[in-house]
C-alpha positions as CSV (number, residue, x, y, z in Angstrom):
1,Y,-11.8,29.3,12.6
2,G,-8.6,28.8,10.8
3,L,-9.0,25.0,10.9
4,A,-12.6,25.2,9.8
5,G,-11.8,27.6,7.0
6,S,-8.9,25.5,5.7
7,N,-11.1,22.3,5.7
8,F,-13.7,24.2,3.7
9,A,-11.2,25.5,1.3
10,A,-9.5,22.1,0.9
11,G,-12.9,20.5,0.2
12,N,-13.7,23.1,-2.5
13,R,-10.3,22.9,-4.1
14,Y,-11.3,19.9,-6.2
15,G,-15.0,19.8,-5.5
16,A,-16.0,21.3,-8.9
17,T,-13.6,19.0,-10.8
18,I,-14.9,15.9,-9.0
19,G,-18.5,17.0,-9.3
20,N,-18.2,17.5,-13.1
21,A,-16.5,14.2,-13.5
22,W,-19.3,12.5,-11.6
23,R,-22.0,14.2,-13.6
24,N,-20.3,13.1,-16.8
25,T,-20.5,9.5,-15.6
26,Q,-24.3,9.9,-15.0
27,D,-24.9,11.1,-18.6
28,P,-26.3,8.2,-20.6
29,A,-24.9,9.7,-23.8
30,Q,-21.3,9.6,-22.4
31,N,-21.8,6.5,-20.3
32,P,-24.5,4.2,-21.8
33,N,-23.7,1.4,-19.3
34,A,-26.4,1.6,-16.6
35,N,-24.4,-0.6,-14.1
36,L,-21.4,1.7,-14.4
37,R,-23.7,4.8,-13.8
38,E,-25.1,3.1,-10.7
39,A,-21.7,2.1,-9.4
40,S,-20.3,5.6,-10.0
41,D,-23.2,7.2,-8.1
42,E,-22.9,4.8,-5.2
43,W,-19.2,5.5,-4.9
44,Y,-19.6,9.2,-5.1
45,Q,-22.3,9.4,-2.4
46,Y,-20.2,7.0,-0.2
47,V,-16.9,9.0,-0.3
48,L,-18.7,12.3,0.1
49,N,-20.1,11.1,3.5
50,P,-17.4,12.1,6.1
51,K,-18.7,9.5,8.6
52,H,-16.7,6.3,9.0
53,E,-19.1,3.3,9.4
54,L,-18.6,1.2,12.6
55,A,-15.5,3.1,13.4
56,G,-15.6,2.1,17.1
57,I,-15.4,-1.6,16.4
58,R,-12.7,-1.1,13.7
59,R,-10.6,1.0,16.1
60,L,-10.7,-1.9,18.7
61,G,-9.6,-4.2,15.9
62,F,-6.6,-2.0,15.1
63,W,-5.7,-1.7,18.8
64,Y,-5.8,-5.4,19.2
65,Y,-4.1,-6.5,16.0
66,L,-1.7,-3.8,15.0
67,G,-1.5,-1.0,17.5
68,G,2.0,-0.5,18.9
69,N,3.2,-3.7,17.3
70,V,6.8,-3.2,16.2
71,S,6.9,-6.3,14.0
72,S,3.8,-5.3,12.1
73,A,5.2,-1.9,11.7
74,F,8.6,-3.2,10.4
75,L,6.8,-5.3,7.8
76,Q,5.7,-2.2,6.1
77,L,9.1,-2.1,4.5
78,M,8.4,-5.3,2.6
79,S,6.3,-3.4,0.0
80,I,9.6,-1.9,-1.2
81,V,11.1,-5.4,-1.7
82,Q,8.1,-7.2,-3.0
83,F,6.5,-4.6,-5.3
84,S,8.2,-1.2,-5.6
85,G,11.6,-2.7,-6.4
86,P,10.4,-5.0,-9.2
87,I,8.6,-2.2,-11.0
88,L,11.5,0.3,-10.6
89,S,14.0,-2.3,-11.9
90,T,11.7,-3.0,-14.9
91,I,11.5,0.7,-15.9
92,S,15.0,1.6,-14.9
93,G,17.3,3.3,-17.5
94,K,20.8,2.3,-18.7
95,K,23.4,1.9,-15.9
96,Q,20.7,2.4,-13.3
97,S,20.1,-0.1,-10.4
98,A,16.8,0.0,-8.5
99,A,18.5,-1.8,-5.6
100,I,21.2,0.8,-5.3
101,E,18.8,3.7,-5.6
102,L,16.4,2.2,-3.0
103,S,19.3,1.6,-0.6
104,R,20.5,5.2,-1.1
105,A,17.0,6.6,-0.5
106,F,16.5,4.4,2.6
107,K,19.8,5.7,4.0
108,D,18.7,9.3,3.4
109,V,15.3,8.7,5.0
110,M,16.7,7.1,8.1
111,K,18.7,10.3,8.7
112,M,15.3,12.0,9.2
113,L,14.3,10.0,12.3
114,V,13.5,12.3,15.2
115,F,11.6,12.0,18.5
116,N,11.3,15.6,19.5
117,G,10.2,18.6,17.5
118,R,8.5,16.6,14.8
119,R,5.7,18.1,12.7
120,Y,3.2,15.2,13.0
121,Q,2.2,13.3,16.2
122,D,2.1,10.0,14.3
123,V,5.3,10.1,12.3
124,F,8.7,10.3,14.0
125,L,10.4,12.0,11.0
126,D,11.8,15.5,10.5
127,F,10.7,16.5,6.9
128,N,13.0,19.4,7.0
129,K,15.9,16.9,6.6
130,L,14.6,15.7,3.2
131,P,17.4,15.5,0.5
132,D,17.6,18.8,-1.4
133,D,17.4,17.2,-4.8
134,V,13.8,15.9,-4.2
135,K,12.6,18.1,-1.3
136,D,10.0,20.3,-3.1
137,D,8.1,17.5,-4.8
138,T,8.4,15.2,-1.8
139,L,7.0,17.7,0.6
140,A,4.1,18.4,-1.8
141,D,3.2,14.7,-1.8
142,V,3.6,14.5,2.0
143,F,1.0,17.2,2.2
144,S,-1.2,15.6,-0.4
145,G,-1.3,12.3,1.5
146,V,0.5,10.2,-1.1
147,I,3.5,9.6,1.2
148,K,2.1,10.2,4.7
149,Q,-0.9,8.0,4.1
150,G,-1.7,6.7,7.7
151,M,-3.2,3.6,6.1
152,A,-4.0,1.7,9.3
153,M,-5.8,4.7,10.8
154,H,-7.8,5.2,7.5
155,E,-8.8,1.6,7.6
156,A,-9.7,1.7,11.3
157,G,-11.7,4.9,11.0
158,M,-9.5,6.6,13.6
159,P,-9.5,10.4,13.7
160,Q,-6.2,12.1,12.6
161,G,-4.8,15.6,12.8
162,G,-6.3,18.6,14.5
163,G,-9.9,18.7,15.6
164,V,-12.1,21.5,16.8
165,V,-12.8,20.6,20.5
166,S,-13.7,22.6,23.5
167,Q,-11.4,23.0,26.5
168,N,-13.5,20.6,28.5
169,Q,-12.7,17.7,26.1
170,V,-9.4,17.0,27.6
171,R,-9.9,13.2,27.6
172,Q,-10.7,13.2,23.9
173,R,-7.6,15.2,23.1
174,N,-5.5,12.9,25.3
175,L,-6.9,9.8,23.7
176,R,-6.3,11.3,20.3
177,T,-2.7,12.0,21.2
178,F,-2.2,8.5,22.7
179,E,-3.6,6.9,19.5
180,N,-1.5,9.0,17.2
181,T,1.7,8.7,19.1
182,I,1.7,5.3,20.8
183,I,-0.8,3.1,19.0
184,G,-0.4,4.4,15.5
185,G,3.0,6.2,15.7
186,I,5.2,3.2,15.1
187,F,3.1,1.8,12.3
188,N,2.7,5.1,10.5
189,T,6.4,5.9,10.9
190,F,7.5,2.7,9.2
191,E,4.8,3.1,6.5
192,T,6.0,6.6,5.8
193,I,9.6,5.5,5.7
194,A,8.7,2.8,3.2
195,R,6.7,5.2,1.0
196,L,9.4,7.9,1.2
197,T,12.1,5.4,0.2
198,A,10.3,4.2,-2.9
199,Y,9.2,7.8,-3.8
200,I,12.7,9.3,-3.6
201,A,14.3,6.4,-5.5
202,A,11.7,6.6,-8.2
203,H,12.0,10.4,-8.5
204,R,15.8,10.2,-8.8
205,M,15.7,7.5,-11.4
206,M,13.1,9.3,-13.5
207,Q,15.6,12.3,-13.9
208,Q,17.3,10.1,-16.5
209,T,15.6,10.4,-19.9
210,D,15.6,6.8,-20.9
211,A,14.1,5.8,-17.6
212,M,11.3,8.3,-18.0
213,D,10.6,7.0,-21.5
214,N,10.3,3.5,-20.1
215,A,8.0,4.7,-17.3
216,V,5.7,6.6,-19.8
217,D,5.4,3.5,-21.9
218,F,4.9,1.3,-18.9
219,F,2.0,3.4,-17.6
220,K,0.5,4.3,-21.0
221,D,-2.7,2.5,-20.2
222,D,-3.1,3.8,-16.7
223,A,-5.9,6.4,-16.5
224,D,-4.6,8.2,-13.4
225,F,-1.1,8.6,-14.8
226,Q,-2.4,9.8,-18.2
227,S,-4.7,12.3,-16.5
228,A,-1.8,13.7,-14.6
229,V,0.2,14.1,-17.8
230,Q,-2.7,15.7,-19.7
231,R,-3.1,18.3,-16.9
232,N,0.5,19.2,-17.3
233,N,0.1,19.9,-21.0
234,G,1.3,16.4,-22.0
235,V,4.7,16.6,-20.2
236,P,5.4,13.8,-17.7
237,T,7.6,14.6,-14.7
238,P,9.5,12.6,-12.1
239,R,7.0,13.5,-9.5
240,M,4.2,11.9,-11.6
241,V,6.0,8.7,-11.9
242,A,7.0,8.6,-8.3
243,T,3.4,9.2,-7.2
244,Q,2.2,6.5,-9.6
245,V,4.7,4.0,-8.2
246,I,3.6,4.7,-4.6
247,E,-0.1,4.4,-5.4
248,E,0.5,1.2,-7.4
249,T,2.7,-0.6,-4.9
250,F,1.5,0.6,-1.5
251,G,-2.2,1.2,-2.3
252,V,-4.8,3.9,-1.7
253,Y,-6.8,3.5,1.5
254,G,-9.9,4.8,3.3
255,K,-13.3,5.3,1.8
256,L,-11.8,6.6,-1.4
257,N,-10.7,3.2,-2.7
258,R,-12.8,0.7,-0.6
259,P,-14.5,-2.1,-2.7
260,K,-18.2,-2.4,-2.3
261,Y,-18.0,-5.6,-0.3
262,M,-15.7,-3.9,2.2
263,R,-18.2,-1.2,3.0
264,G,-20.7,-1.2,5.9
265,W,-20.3,-4.4,8.0
266,G,-17.8,-5.5,5.4
267,S,-15.4,-2.8,6.8
268,V,-15.3,-4.8,10.0
269,F,-15.1,-8.4,8.5
270,F,-12.5,-7.4,5.9
271,L,-10.5,-5.0,8.1
272,F,-6.9,-4.7,6.9
273,Q,-7.7,-6.7,3.7
274,T,-7.4,-3.6,1.5
275,Y,-3.7,-3.9,0.9
276,I,-3.9,-7.6,0.0
277,S,-6.8,-7.0,-2.5
278,Q,-5.0,-4.1,-4.1
279,M,-1.8,-6.1,-4.5
280,F,-3.6,-9.0,-6.1
281,S,-5.2,-6.5,-8.5
282,L,-1.8,-5.0,-9.2
283,M,-0.4,-8.5,-10.1
284,I,-3.3,-9.3,-12.3
285,R,-2.8,-5.9,-14.2
286,M,0.8,-6.7,-14.6
287,F,-0.1,-9.9,-16.3
288,L,-3.0,-8.8,-18.4
289,K,-2.5,-5.2,-19.3
290,K,1.2,-4.2,-19.2
291,G,2.6,-6.3,-22.0
292,P,6.0,-7.9,-21.9
293,A,7.3,-5.4,-19.4
294,G,4.4,-6.1,-17.0
295,K,5.1,-9.8,-17.2
296,I,8.8,-9.2,-16.4
297,A,7.8,-7.0,-13.4
298,L,5.3,-9.7,-12.3
299,T,8.0,-12.4,-12.4
300,K,10.2,-10.2,-10.2
301,M,7.4,-9.7,-7.8
302,L,6.7,-13.4,-7.5
303,L,10.4,-14.1,-7.0
304,M,10.6,-11.6,-4.2
305,I,7.4,-12.9,-2.6
306,F,8.9,-16.4,-2.8
307,L,12.2,-15.2,-1.2
308,T,10.4,-13.4,1.7
309,G,7.3,-15.7,2.1
310,G,8.3,-19.1,0.8
311,L,6.6,-21.3,-1.8
312,L,3.4,-21.3,0.1
313,G,3.5,-17.5,0.3
314,L,3.0,-17.2,-3.5
315,P,-0.5,-16.0,-4.5
316,G,-3.1,-18.6,-3.8
317,M,-0.7,-21.4,-2.8
318,D,-2.2,-21.6,0.7
319,E,-5.6,-22.1,-0.8
320,V,-4.1,-24.8,-3.1
321,A,-2.6,-26.7,-0.2
322,W,-5.9,-26.5,1.7
323,L,-7.9,-27.7,-1.3
324,R,-5.5,-30.6,-1.9
325,D,-5.9,-31.7,1.7
326,L,-9.6,-31.4,1.5
327,M,-9.9,-33.4,-1.7
328,R,-7.7,-36.1,-0.4
329,K,-9.8,-36.4,2.7
330,Q,-13.1,-36.5,0.7
331,I,-11.8,-39.0,-1.8
332,T,-9.5,-41.3,0.2
333,G,-10.6,-40.6,3.8
334,I,-6.9,-39.9,4.7
335,D,-6.0,-36.8,6.6
336,G,-2.9,-35.1,5.4
337,D,-0.9,-31.9,5.7
338,T,0.6,-30.5,2.5
339,R,2.9,-28.1,4.4
340,A,4.4,-30.9,6.5
341,E,4.8,-33.2,3.5
342,L,6.6,-30.4,1.5
343,R,8.9,-29.8,4.5
344,K,9.7,-33.5,4.9
345,M,10.3,-34.0,1.1
346,I,12.8,-31.1,0.9
347,S,14.5,-32.0,4.2
348,E,15.2,-35.5,2.8
349,V,17.1,-34.1,-0.2
350,S,18.8,-31.2,1.6
351,N,18.5,-30.0,5.2
352,P,15.8,-28.5,7.6
353,K,17.0,-24.9,7.0
354,V,16.5,-25.3,3.2
355,A,13.1,-26.9,3.8
356,E,12.1,-24.0,6.1
357,F,13.2,-21.5,3.4
358,F,11.2,-23.1,0.7
359,E,8.1,-23.4,2.9
360,N,8.2,-20.0,4.7
361,G,10.9,-17.8,3.3
362,V,14.2,-16.3,4.2
363,F,13.2,-14.6,7.5
364,N,11.8,-17.7,9.0
365,A,14.6,-19.9,7.9
366,F,17.7,-17.8,8.6
367,A,16.6,-15.0,11.0
368,N,14.4,-17.3,13.1
369,V,11.6,-14.7,12.9
370,D,8.1,-16.1,12.2
371,V,6.6,-13.5,9.8
372,Q,5.5,-15.7,6.9
373,R,1.8,-15.2,7.5
374,R,2.2,-11.4,7.4
375,L,4.4,-11.4,4.3
376,S,2.6,-14.0,2.2
377,F,-0.2,-13.8,-0.4
378,G,-1.2,-17.5,0.0
379,N,-4.8,-16.6,0.9
380,V,-6.9,-15.1,-1.8
381,P,-8.9,-12.1,-0.2
């Protein structure tokens, strides 16, 4: 009864606000664009439906591709390097270093690792050990889902948390526990570590006035951020900026933010493409809508993607290489491999390690770990 009551109360907490906003989008006087009205209505009806489409197939995909995979889990930390860090360094205040603050936050988060006595099955962290200076706001956003997102489970349509089951459903409970702890636990733990690190660093940096001023200017055209500020009587807070940075650089998952082509059978064919599509969208917004500061942030993002994923890890470069090989085949009849040619060209003027770095990034070249495909944005979603 307690669980059912809490679910009902949580659903009603924002139900009126969401419903009013949806009705406003359906008013031709306020929203004359018929296509937008239709899209808004489709989205509203889609996210209200609690059923996950084709969840069984998607769960199998998660088990096969990501479940229990330590390397995939570890790569969750790369969002800090490729996207959170560049934005934080762009909006940082005087005498602030995003790298130092992120390193400090990561050290604090790693002190929270625990295996027994944890609050959540799928996250091996003790949230009681959060740093005191950010504890209240951070806990609030753990509970809100900004930090403890469970992205892979959202994408796979896997059930999370408590469920109302009878005593006879022991197998279901055991499977749920196995999925949360073994299959999803490693992945969700690293994802939460990454989100916590970026959140804490952003929160601490925004306690400096000039950094907050930079952030307000940087997010001045963002509707979500401006809505949060308006609800707080026009006063921005470190929590608002930290939340915005997380949602921008890690993404929002599940039915709430799924593009139309990723619904229905698209949720199977484009499984785990949500992150890639959202990061492409982020980079486009940095270039088109954020002014000079956005272009600086984008430049830093591309630099970090190059360092971690190589030249062919840059957005669209894999597609360019494929198109070049295809056109050469069609025009000249000669088969070729742009990757191999790039590696040979650089090796001739330097050495194989440098060539490997330029092609696939620092981890492949110097750590002998083949993760380029997981880190790159060479393929357009």
